[in-house]
C-alpha positions, 0 to 999 in steps of 0.5 A: 500499499505504501509503495503503491502510493509512491508510485502513484505520487511520482507517476502524477507528476510525469515522471518514471517510477522505477521498482527494483526488488527479487521478491516476486510475490510482493513485486507481482502484487504491487503491479497488478494492485492486489491488496493483502488484507489479513483476516481479523483474528477470529481464532480460526488460525489458532485453532488450526495450528492447534489442530496441527499439533494434535491431530497431525497435518494428515488430517488437514491436508485430507479436509483440504482435499475434500473442499479443495482437490486442486490446492491439496493436491499442489501442496506437500504434506510438510508445507503447513503454513500454505496447509493451514492458509488455505483452510483458514481462507475457506473457514473465513470466506466460504471460499476455496484459496483456489477460487479466490486466487483465480478471482484476483488473476482475472482482475486487470493489472493497475500498472504497464511496467516494462520488465528487466530481469538481471542474471549472470551468464556464469551462475557461479559468479552469482553463487559467489557474490551470494557467498561473499554478501553472507560474509559481509552481513557477519562482519556488519554484525548480524549477530549482534542484530540478532541477539537485540531482537531476541533481547527485544522479545521477538520470538524466535518462532516468529515469521521474520525470524524463520527468514533465511540468515536468522534461523541459521543463525539462532541455532549458532547462538543456541550453541547447536552448531558453529558460526562457521558451520551456519554461515555455510548453511546461510549461503547454501540456502541463499543460493537455493533461494536464488535459484527459486526467484530465477524460475519465478521470474521466468514465468513472466512472459513480458520480462526483457532479460539482461544476462550479464557476460563474465567482466561486463561492467554495470554500465554496458548492462544499463546501456543495453536496457537503455537500446531495449527502452 
């Protein structure tokens, strides 16, 4: 919502808004104008969470299959969050999440962007930068940041704390592994996440791919983008 208001302000001045990011879901939702409207707390999700703990995910997945086979067949038994979310949507709205998503996809997009995506011709170059990024994060005080969040009362099991780069070092702070082992896990998880990001964006037929050759400069990449524009 905040980003959309800023974009509208830029466009109202007759200027071009440049949106940059790597999280495909949020990027797509911003362009389409979809609103993330969480349900008010009615206890449904908490009840489903308790049932998952006591009855097991097999029971909940079977229930989802009875009301929304398309979602149930798409989701893995270990995908607890999405199974619970799909059941929550149905119980709160009477509409399956499959129907909800189809309805959302039918809405014309709010903006008409020109899409660019950047990737390396040599995937190893990307992986090396990811590894370096994790080392820089540690040098810049990531462990102190995590300790500070815990002292402020942020729960270890909160969604934010389960992000790549937090949950691995939480284990190190608990003494379950060394900082070096946690760093290696973060690097591996980040490389896998980068692959998933590329897969997500490849589904968009409107994207212009800017493939960086080894040794190619940022200025040369920018020139490629200008030619497409």
